[in-house]
C-alpha positions in Angstrom: 0.0 0.0 0.0 1.3 3.4 -1.0 0.6 6.2 1.5 0.4 9.7 0.2 1.2 12.7 2.3 0.0 16.2 1.8 2.7 18.8 0.8 3.5 21.3 3.5 1.2 24.3 3.6 2.8 27.6 2.6 1.9 30.9 4.2 0.1 31.9 1.0 -2.2 28.9 1.4 -3.1 29.5 5.0 -6.3 31.3 6.0 -5.1 34.5 7.5 -7.4 36.9 9.3 -6.9 40.6 8.7 -8.8 42.4 11.5 -10.7 45.6 10.6 -9.8 47.1 14.0 -6.7 47.2 16.0 -8.6 47.8 19.2 -7.3 51.4 19.6 -9.6 54.4 19.8 -9.8 56.7 16.8 -8.9 59.7 19.0 -7.8 60.4 22.6 -9.7 63.7 23.0 -12.2 66.0 21.3 -9.6 68.3 19.9 -7.7 65.5 18.1 -11.0 64.0 16.9 -12.2 67.4 15.5 -9.1 67.8 13.5 -9.2 64.3 12.1 -12.8 64.8 11.0 -12.1 68.2 9.5 -9.2 66.9 7.4 -10.9 63.7 6.3 -14.3 65.3 5.4 -12.7 68.2 3.5 -10.5 65.8 1.5 -13.7 63.9 0.6 -15.2 67.2 -0.7 -12.1 68.0 -2.7 -12.1 64.7 -4.5 -15.9 64.1 -4.5 -16.1 64.1 -8.3 -13.0 61.9 -8.9 -14.1 58.2 -8.8 -10.4 57.1 -8.7 -9.4 58.8 -5.5 -10.0 56.9 -2.2 -10.1 58.9 1.0 -10.3 57.2 4.4 -9.9 57.9 8.1 -8.6 55.6 10.8 -8.6 52.6 8.3 -6.2 49.8 8.9 -3.7 49.5 6.0 -2.0 46.1 5.4 0.9 46.6 3.0 2.0 42.9 2.8 -0.1 39.8 2.2 0.3 36.9 4.6 1.5 39.2 7.4 -1.3 40.7 9.4 1.0 42.2 12.1 2.5 44.7 9.7 -0.2 47.4 9.7 -1.0 51.0 10.5 -4.2 53.1 10.7 -3.4 56.6 9.6 -5.8 59.3 10.9 -6.4 60.2 7.3 -5.1 58.8 4.1 -5.5 59.5 0.4 -5.0 56.9 -2.4 -4.8 58.0 -6.0 -5.7 55.4 -8.6 -8.1 53.4 -6.4 -11.9 53.6 -6.6 -14.2 55.0 -3.9 -16.2 52.5 -1.9 -16.5 51.0 1.5 -13.7 48.8 2.9 -13.1 47.0 6.2 -9.4 47.6 5.8 -7.0 48.6 3.0 -5.3 45.4 1.8 -2.7 46.7 -0.6 -2.3 43.5 -2.6 -6.0 43.7 -3.4 -5.6 47.4 -4.6 -3.3 46.9 -7.5 -0.5 47.1 -4.9 -1.0 50.9 -4.7 0.0 52.3 -1.3 -1.6 55.5 0.1 0.3 58.4 -1.3 -0.6 60.9 1.4 -1.2 60.3 5.1 -2.0 62.6 8.0 -1.5 62.0 11.7 -3.0 64.3 14.4 -1.1 64.0 17.6 -2.6 63.7 21.1 -0.8 63.9 24.5 -0.8 60.1 24.5 1.5 59.7 21.5 5.1 58.8 22.3 8.3 59.5 20.5 8.8 55.8 19.9 5.4 55.4 18.4 5.8 58.3 16.1 9.3 57.1 15.0 7.8 53.7 14.2 5.0 55.3 12.2 7.5 57.3 10.2 9.6 54.3 9.5 6.5 52.4 8.4 5.3 55.1 6.0 8.9 55.6 4.7 9.3 51.8 4.0 6.0 51.3 2.3 5.9 54.1 -0.1 4.1 57.1 1.3 4.9 60.2 -0.8 3.7 62.9 1.7 3.4 62.6 5.4 1.9 65.4 7.6 1.9 65.5 11.4 0.0 68.1 13.4 -0.1 68.6 17.1 -3.1 70.8 17.9 -2.3 71.1 21.6 1.0 72.7 20.9 0.3 74.1 17.4 3.2 72.1 16.0 3.2 71.2 12.3 5.7 69.1 10.4 5.7 67.4 7.0 7.8 65.0 5.0 8.1 64.5 1.3 9.6 61.5 -0.6 12.9 62.1 -2.2 15.4 59.8 -3.9 16.3 58.2 -0.5 13.0 58.2 1.2 11.0 60.7 3.2 12.7 64.1 3.8 11.7 66.8 6.2 9.9 69.8 4.5 11.9 72.8 5.8 9.1 75.4 5.6 5.5 74.4 6.1 3.9 77.8 6.2 2.3 78.4 2.8 3.4 74.9 1.7 1.2 73.4 -1.1 0.9 69.6 -1.2 2.0 68.4 -4.7 -0.5 65.6 -4.6 -3.5 67.2 -2.9 -3.1 70.8 -4.1 -4.1 72.0 -0.6 -2.2 74.9 1.1 -1.0 74.9 4.7 -1.2 78.3 6.4 0.5 77.8 9.7 1.0 80.7 12.1 1.3 81.3 15.8 -2.5 81.5 16.0 -2.9 78.0 14.6 -3.3 75.9 11.4 -5.6 76.8 8.5 -5.9 74.6 5.5 -7.1 75.7 2.1 -8.6 73.7 -0.7 -7.2 74.0 -4.3 -9.9 76.5 -5.1 -8.7 78.8 -2.3 -11.6 78.2 0.1 -10.6 77.1 3.6 -11.2 73.8 5.2 -14.5 73.9 7.1 -16.0 72.1 10.1 -18.8 69.6 9.7 -21.3 72.2 10.9 -20.0 74.7 8.3 -20.1 72.1 5.5 -23.7 71.2 6.4 -24.7 74.8 6.6 -23.2 75.5 3.1 -25.0 72.5 1.7 -28.3 73.6 3.2 -27.8 77.1 1.7 -27.2 75.6 -1.7 -30.2 73.4 -1.5 -32.4 76.3 -0.3 -31.2 78.4 -3.2 -32.0 75.6 -5.6 -35.5 75.3 -4.1 -36.1 79.0 -4.5 -35.0 78.9 -8.1 -37.2 75.9 -8.9 -40.2 77.7 -7.3 -39.6 80.8 -9.3 -39.5 78.8 -12.5 -42.8 77.2 -11.7 -44.3 80.6 -11.1 -43.2 81.5 -14.6 -44.8 78.4 -16.0 -41.6 76.4 -16.4 -41.3 72.9 -14.9 -37.7 72.7 -13.6 -37.8 68.9 -13.9 -38.0 69.3 -17.7 -34.8 71.4 -17.9 
């Protein structure tokens, strides 16, 4: 009788679980959370009409298949060349192997130097082109841009314009203000909603006026 043994299972053949959460909170305090939301939501607005720009906040990024321990969850990240849509995590090998080109980290008092050094090393190793770090408690802003040998510190961040995003950083002693490519400043969620409500109200008034003139706006 000839016995047959199964060939050894390689890591690629194993069923590996990639958690959608690392168990860490999105933010440690309201100030940090507010900045994360402002950046993520305004980036969504900037690229709302581009179907091939994916924007996410606090989403786990796995750069390497078969290794679920190598991962990071940037506070905000932008990926050019990938479609919009919901994801439980960003598995790079399922995304044409395209890494996030731009990432943001908003610091809190709980962040340690070791943690931030590890994040920078991760982003440098796995292909991030622009990395921005803001500490709202101390109004400290820094940025790094990829050069021939990896991420390099951007010497002057005031009035810096992101090559990838087209946004401008206005950093003064009073704080940080970000501007969209069209020159309008980043807004809070309340301001964004108020702006949308005003646009909708204006459209309703215009439609009503057309009806008064005997024109059905639905036919236009």
